[in-house]
N, C-alpha and C positions, 0 to 999 in steps of 0.2 A: 504494500500500500504506500503510495507516495505521500509526501508531506501535504501537498495541495489537497489530496483527497481527505486527509485527516482533518483538514480545516472545515470541510463541508459535511463530512459524515459524522454520525453520532458514535461515540465510543466510550468504553469504560476501561480505564487503565488500572492494572493491578501491580503494586509494588510489594515484593515479598521481603519482609523484615524478619529479624530474628525471632520475635515472639508475636508478631501481629501482621496483618495484611492491610495495606492502604489502598483504597479504591478511589479513583478520580473519575467522575462522570461528566462527560462533555456532550452537549446537545446543541447544535447550531441554532435551533429554534428557541433556545432559552439562553439568554446572555449570562446567566449565573453558572459558573463551574463549581461543582460540589466535590468535596473530599470526605470520604468516610474511612474510619480506621476501625478494624475489627480485630479483636484478640484471636490468635490462632495458635493452637498447639502445634509444635513442629511435626508431630506424628499424625495430625488430623488427616483423614482421607480426603482426596481431592473432591469427591462428590459432595461431601459434607460442607467443605469450604465454598464450593460454587453454589450450593443450595442456599446457604446462609447469605451469600452475596446477593442472590436474586431476591430473597425476602427483604433484605435491608434496602435494596434499591427502591422497592415499593414503599417501605415504611419510612425511610429517611428522606426520600427525594420526591417521589411521585406525589405524595400527599402535600408537598409544599407548592404544588402547582407547576411541576417541571414540564413533562410532556402534556399532561392534562390532569386537572383535578377531578375529572369525571370518569376515570377508568373504572370499569365495573369491579366491585370488590371480589367477585368470583373469577375475574380474569386471571389466567395463569401465565406467568412469565416463563417461557420455555427456552431451553438451550436448543439450538438448531444445528450447529456445526462446531466440531473441534477438529482442526486440521493441523497435522504435524508438518511443518514446512519441510520441503524436499522429500515428503513421503505422502502416502495416501491418507484421505480423511479418516478420522476415527468414526466408525459406524454408530449410528443412533438407532434406538434410544440408548442413552448413556447408562451404563451399568458399572457397578463397582469392579466387576471382573475386567472390564475394558480399561477404565480410567486408572485403576490402581495396579494395573499390571506393569506399569512403568513408573519410575520416580519422576512424577509430573513436575514437581516444584524445581528440581534440578534442571529439567529440560524446558523450563518455562520460556527461556529466551527463544526457543525454536518452535513455539506453538502459537496458533492464532485461533481464538474462540469467537464465534458469533452466536448471540442469543437474541431472542425476540421479546419486545415489550409491547403489549397490546395498547393501541391508541385509537381513539374514536375517529371515524370519518364522518364528515358532515353530510356528504351525499352518498349514501350507501350504494354500492354497485349492485345492479340486479343479479340475483343468484348468489350473493355473498352474505356473510354474516355482517351485522352492523358494526362490528369491531374488527379493524385490520391490525396487522402486526407491523412494528417498525424495527428494523434490524439495528442492533448496537454491536459494533465490533468490540471485542475485548482484547485490549493490548496488554501483554504481559511485560512487566518491568519497564514502563515508559520512562523517558528521561526526566530527571528531577533536578532541582537546584537546591542544594543544602543551604540553609541560612548562614552557615559559617563560611560559605564561599564568597559572600559579597563583601567588597571593599569596606574595611573597618572605619574609614574616614567618613562614611555616609551615616553619621550619627544624627540624632534628632536635632542637634544644635548647630549643625553645619551651616555656615554662612555662604550664601551665593551672591556673586556680583555680576553686573552686566559686563559683557565683553570678556568674561573669564570662564572658560569652558568648565563644565562639570562632567566628570568621567566616572564610569562604573567599571571597576576592575574585578574580575572573577578569578578565583583560585580553585585548584583541585577539580576542575571540570574535565571529565574524560574526553579524549581527543575525538571520539566518534559523535559527540554531542555538539550541535551548533546552536548558538544563542542569537536570537533576534531581539532588537530593542525598539520600543515604540514610545516616543516622548510626547507628552502633552503638557500644556500650561493652563492656568486659570485665566489667562488673557483671552479676550474675545478674538484677538488676531491669531491666525494659525502660526505654529512655531516655525522658525527658520532653522535650517540645519547646515553645519559646516560641510557635511558630506551626505552620504546616503541616509535616509531616515532610520535605517536599522543600525546605524553606527552606535558604539557604546559611549558616545559623548554628545553633549549638547551645548551650544553656545548661546547663553542668554543674551538677548538684545536689549538695548535701552527701553524698548517697548514692553519688555517683560518685567521691568522694575515694579515692585509692589505685588507681583503675582507669584504663585507657587508652581513648582515643577514636579512632575511625576513621570516615572519610567516603568514600563511594563516589559519584563524580560521573559521570553518564551523559549524553553529548550526544545530541541527537536533532533531526530535522527533521520536516516533515509526512509524509515518505515513508520515513524510515529512522532506526534507532537505531545509534549508533556504539559504539566500544570504550570501556568505562568506565575511569576512572582512580581509583585508591584513594589517599587521603592518610591516612597513619598518624601519629599523635602518639605517639612512643615513651615520653614522660614521663608518668607517672600524674598524675591530677588532685590538686592540693594544696588544703588548707583555706585559707580567706581569712586573710591574715596579721594578724588583729586582735591576736594575742598577741605578735607579734614587732616590728611597726612601732609606735613610740611615738605616732605621729600618730593612730592609730586609738584607742588607749586615752585619749589626751588629749581627744579629741572625742566619745567615746562618749556622755557625758551630754548634750552640746550637740545631737547628732544624734538622740538618742532622743526629743526633744520634737517633736511633730507640727508641720509647717509650716502656719500659718494660710492659709486660702484666698486672702486678700488679699495675701499676701506672696510674694516671689520669693527663692529661694536661688541665689546667684551665686557661681561659683568662677572664679579665674584661676590659671593654672599654666604656668610655663615648664618644659617637660618635658625639656629638654636634648636637642637633636637628635642622632640617631645619627651624623649627618654628622661631628660633632666627637668623640664618644667612640670611634669606630671608628678614628681615626687613631693609628697606633702611636707617633708622636712625642709626642702629647698624653698617651697612656696612661703613657708613661715620665716625664713631667714633671708635668703638672697633677694626674694621678690615680694617681701611683705608689704611693700609700698603700693602694690596694685592688686586688683581683684583677681582671684583664681580663675574667673571666667575669661579674663583676657590672656591667661597663660595656656588655656586649653587649645589643643590642635584645631578644633572646629572653628575657633576664632582666628588663630594666627595663620594657619596654612592658606586659607583663601586670600588673606591680605598679602602674604608672600607671593602667591601666584599673581595677584593684581600688580604688584611692583615689577615682577619679572616681565609680564606681558606689556606693561606700560613702557618699558625701556626698549622693546623690540630688538633684543640682542641677536648677534650672529652666533656667538659662543657664550655658554653659561657655565660658570664654575660654582658649585655648591658644596658647602661643608656642613657637618653635623646633620646629615640627612638620615632620618630613621629608615631602616631597611623596608619596613612596611609602607612608609610614606613614599619612597621611591617607586615601589612596585604598584601601589594602589592609587597613587595620586599624581606625582610629578611625571612619571613615565607616560601614563595614558593621556593626561591633560596636555602635556607638551607635544606628544605625538600627534594629537589632534590639531595642533597649530603648526605642524611641519618640522618638528625636531626629532632627532634620534639621540639616544643617550647611552651612557655607560656608567656603571656604578661599582664602587669598591668598598667593602665593609671592613671596619677596623678589626684588628686581631683582639681576641679577648672576649669578654662577656657582653660588652656594649654593642647592641645591634644598631649601629649608626656608622656612617662613613661619608665618602665624598662622591660627587657625581659630576660628569661633564655632559653637556648637551650642545648640539650644533645643528644649524639649519640644513635640511637635506637638499634644499635648492642651491646651497653654497658649497657644501662639502660632502664627500663620501668617505667612509671610514676605511683606512688601510689596515690598521692594526690597533688593538687596545690590550693593555695589561695592567693589572693592579698588583703591586708588590709590597710586602711589608718592608718598611725602610730598614729594619734591622737585618733583612736578608739581602739588601742591595749589594754590599761589598762582595758577596759570594755568588750572586746570581750570574749564570752564564750569559755571555754577550748575545745580543739578538742575532738571528741568522737571516741572510748571510752576514758574516762578521765584517764590520767596517774595517778598512785598512788604515784609516787615519786615527789619530788620537789613541795610541795604545795605552793600556792600563798603566804601564811603567811611567808615563808622563803624569799620571795623577797621584802617584805616591800612596796608593791605597794600602800597600803593605805596611808602611810606616804608621798610618793612622790606625789600622786594625791592631797592630802590635801595641800601640799606646793604649788603646781601649782595653785590650785583654790584660795588660799589666796592672791596670787599676781595677781591682776586684769589684768594688762597689759600682763603678761606672759600667763595667762589663755586664754585671747582673742586670742593671736597670735597662741598658740599651738592648740586650739580647733576649731578655725574658719578660720584662715588665711593661715596657712601652709598646703600645699596639698601633703606632702610627703607620699608615699606608700611604702610598703615592699612586695615583691613577694616571697612566700615560695613554694618550690617544693620538695616533698619527693620522692626520686628515689630509685629503687630497682636494685642492680647490677645483671646483667645476668651472670656474671662470678663467683662471690663468694656468692651470695645470701644476701649480707649485704645491709643495707640501709643508706642513707645519706639525711639530710635535708639541701637543698641549699637555701640560702637567698640572695636576691639582692635588694639593695636600693640606693637611691640618696638623701642624707640628705640635710636639709635646708642650703642655701648658705650664708646667711648674715654674714659679718665679725664680727659682735658683738654677734653672736648667738651660741657661743661655748657651753654655758650651755644648750641650746635647743637641740643641736646635741648630747650632753651627755645623756640627758633624752630620746631622740628618740632611741639612741643605746640601752639603758637599756631595753626599752619596746620591741624592736626587739629581743634581746637576750632572754627575758622572753618567748616570743611566740615560738622561736626556741627550747627552752628547753622543753616546753610542747610537741611539735611535736616529738622531738627526744626521750623523755622519753616514750612516748606512743609506738613508733615503734622500740625502742632499736636501734637508728640510730646515726651515726656520724653527725657532723655539719660543714658546710662551710659557712662562712659569708663573703660576698664580695660586692663591689660596689664603688661608689664615695661618700666618707664620708665628703667631703669638710672640712677636718680636717688634719692638719699636725701632725707628730708623737708626739709632746709634748702635743697635745690637750687632752681635757677630754675624748672624744669618744675613741681615740686610747689608752689612758692610761687605760681606763676601760677594753678594750679587751686584752691588753697585761699584765697589772698588777692586773686586777680583781677588783680594787677599786679606787675611787677618794674620799679621806677622808678630812673632815674639818681640818683647820690649817696646810695644806700642800700647797706648791707652786702650784701644779696642780689644787687643789680645789679652791684656792683663785683666780688664774688666770682664771679658767673656769667660775666662777660666778661673775667676776669683772664687767661685763656689764649687770647684772640682771636688774638694774634700769635705764640703759642708752638706751637700745634698745626700740625704739618706732616704731610701724608699720606705714609705709607710709613715713618715713623720706627719703629724697633724698638729694644728694649733700654732703655738709660738715657734718660729723658726729656730733651729739650733744655732748657737754662736759659732763664729769661725774657729777652726782648730788652731792651736798654737803651732808655730813653725817647727818647734822641736818635737812635736808629736807626729809630724808627717814623715813617713819613711823616705829617707834621703836617697834610697836606691831606686825609687820609682822614676821612670823617665819623665821629664818635664813636658808640658803641653807643646806639641809641635806646631810649626807653621801650617796654615791652611790656605792654600793658594791654587787658583785655577790655572791650568796649563795654557800656553799661548794659543793653542789651536781652538780653545773654547771661545765661542763668540761673546762679545761684550753684551751685557744686558742693561736695559735702562728702566727706571721706575716710571711707568706710565701713569700711575695713580697720583703722583705728586705727594704733597704732605698736608693732607686735610687736618683740621683741628682734632679729629678723632675718627675712628671707625668702630670702636667698642666703647660703650658708655654704660658702666655698671655702678652700683653703689660703692663708692670708695675707690674706683679705678676708672680712669678715662685715658685712652691711648689709641694710637694707630697701630693696628696689628695685621691688617689685610693689604695685599699688594697684587699687582700684575706687572711682571717683568718680561717684556718681549726682547728678542735679540735684535740689536741695532743693525746688524749686517743685512737683515731681511725686512725689517719694519721701521717705520718712523711714526711719530705722533701726527695724527690728522689735526688735532687741536687739543687744548688742555682738557683734563678729565672733567666729567660732569661735576657741578658744584655739590658739596656735601652740606650737612646741617651744621649749624653753630651751636654752641653750648646752650644758649638761651632758648633754642628750639626744643630742648629736652628738659631743661631745668623745671619747667612747670609740671612735668610728669614725674619728677625725681630722678628717674633713670629709664633705661630700656631693658626689656620690652615693657610696653604699656598699651593702653587702649588703642592708640593709632599706629604704634611702631611695633611690629610683630616679633622682632628679634633684638638681642642685645648688641648686634652688629648692624652696620649700615651696608646697604647694597652699593658697591663701587662700580662705576661705569666709565670705560675709556674707549676712545676711538683711535685705531692705528691703521696705517695703510701699508700695502706691500711696496717694497722697493723694486 
């Protein structure tokens, strides 16, 4: 039976569960689809189950006015056919010896049952009884959608905004099941769709503001249609928050200028993982100044999407992306807008990581890889191996020897810190050039400047191998948890952090002070006489001449992270100057007075504790 026929024929679907049987009754003449659940012993004979099914169809459904409220009480619902697919029909009348001669339930997938329900005919046909029979096909194990399969971000509190797609992501759906989507709104105007009406996403228009959205999801296979599931968004569509979020008004002029065809608009954004904002202890300490409802993902994530869409970027770098948020929200929504993405999860127990998205009309993916930063020194080079910039030029052996000789440093970097770096090599569809885009979120600890410097060095080494192999440019971005004078930033802007310089001395000043697991008051610096004099001193950290020069495209905004008791620039985008130049200065950021009224970030209008940074660069 084809799907099209299933839509017009009456049918009853049976789903066999461990201790009960679920019946879904569908009749095109009755808009209501009913589901009955009957307890069933696993050893119950087939004839008994089917008999109880027929009785319950009458009792639970026909009397509610399904086919007809006037079916004679003495009318008998009869089974007319049971056909074993790829075999001959099972003869009627049905008898226990026939039905119970095979393990019917185990073979349910291969059987098709048709039974008749009496329905009245208004104009009796001469020579016939006043009651005719209507066939109902019985579909065994029709496709179903478990409630646990639906995107967890579709909560009752989820905020919707105009011009910001809402997407439904499904998990654990068997490959033989196809899902169709039907979107409706409470608006008197028909909904407009970004693609086919059956797409798993919908783009609310400005005309939808004030109205609610509903999606009906119907599962089907080649032979059957299952019970639809309806997802309702009770909150009405809101206007784009251009008038309430100061970031929108600050950048309105910047973003109103068309992007030249030779330029790329790149954004980086630490979106603050829901993993952290949902913790009650954190809500009472770090974010006690704002209401918990403004920390909830159902409020913050739609605002984050609004900001991303408002900037119309070519490439997007995101940090602190919950794994479920990437799979169920960002990937399907941005895919609906013409982006493709890659994701890398941190090592350890935290299910969050970094993501890169790029416009599919601008780039195609050549290769992607996500590597724990602690594994980068020993990761084999990409294939084919680049001939330029050999490892000996990088001095990796000296750095790894230094790390291994300091027991505490080695333990932290090799087993404790879960930092990863995501690399995506992209091929431009406009000019044929390639670029290696890297995205990372470096270790956060305030005493770990030296660790962030070493992490940055290993990331740049891997980027250099990928770029040399593909003759590509480089874009390094993310949350470096480092202010401009720090070792990591000095390495990327000045190419070296050398001994006997203020940058080097400051960077390694906490080498012997940082102890994993310390909480509360920071430990005092150790006395010089307590430090093992046989340990090697901090080495120079210097980029080889073959590595291209990077430049800070983001400039020096007043801050990119604004928390209670801490305000600093931590986020950057560093392109290679050999391949790119600035199209113009970075998009303006907020000033302190823009945030002071809210105490800190996140807040009602600003969904993260970081700002979205936006730069425009052009190919050389």
